[in-house]
N, C-alpha and C positions, 0 to 999 in steps of 0.2 A: 595555591590559590587561597590562601587565608584571608585576603583583603577583597576577593571578588564576591559580590553578592548580585546574582543575576537579576533580582528585582529593583536595582538601582540603575540610573541613567548613565550610559557610557558613550565615549566618542572615540574615534580614531584620533591618536595623537597628532597635533598639528604639524609635527615634523616628519610625519609618515607620509610617503608617497605610494600609491597603489598603481600596479602595472597589471592589467588583466591579462591572462594567459588562457590557452585552450584547457589546461588542466585546473584552472582557478585563478591564482594571481600570485604575484610577487608583491611583498611589502618591504620597503626600505626605510629605515629610521635614520634620518640625517643627523640626528644628536648622538646616538649610540653607534651608528654605523652597522647596525644589525640588519640581517636580511631574513625574512620569513617567508614560507611558501604556504598558500592557502590551497589546499588539495582538491578542492571542488567549487564548482560555480554557486552552489547554494551558500556556502560559508562567505563567498565574496559578497553575495547579495545581503547576507545578514550584516557583515562589517560595513558595508556601504550605507545601510539604513539605520545604524545606531544612533545617529544625529537626529533622526526624524522619529524615533520610538521612544516611549517612556522608560524603557528598560531592555536589557539585553534578552530577557525572556519574551518581551513583546517583539523584539526584532526577529527572534527565532519563529515565533507563531506567524508574524506577518509574511515570512519567507515561505509558508506553507509547509514547514516541517511537521510531520506526524508527531503525536505524543510519544510514541516508542522510540522515535530517533532524536527527540529534543535535548535529551541530556548529553548526547554526543556533541551536539552543536554548541550547547551552553559550555561544556568542558573546553571546547576549542576557543571560545571567546575568553574563558578564564585563562587559557594558556597564553593568548595575545596580551591579556592584562599583566600577567607575570613577566612578559618580555618587554613591557612598555610600549607595545604598539597600540594599545587600547587603554585609555585612562577614563576615570570617573569624570563624567561631564561636569565642566567647570573647575577641574583642578589640573590643567596641563601646566 
């Protein structure tokens, strides 16, 4: 996660499709053909709101995540950045 800064603006990669599921969601990247699982609905809400928020940290806060749990979700977004599912806004 060396390139991930939660205080910057991020977006779902334009080649990623989101399929909501009862457990969270499936993300499929049509460019890399990778599949990722979001393990809860809160993370899905965060990922879906990235385009609307000024930063990943703001998306976590907007989802109502408590400060004690915020690092877990910020880390999850960082993992999605590493897998190219999420990209820095404006750099797809």
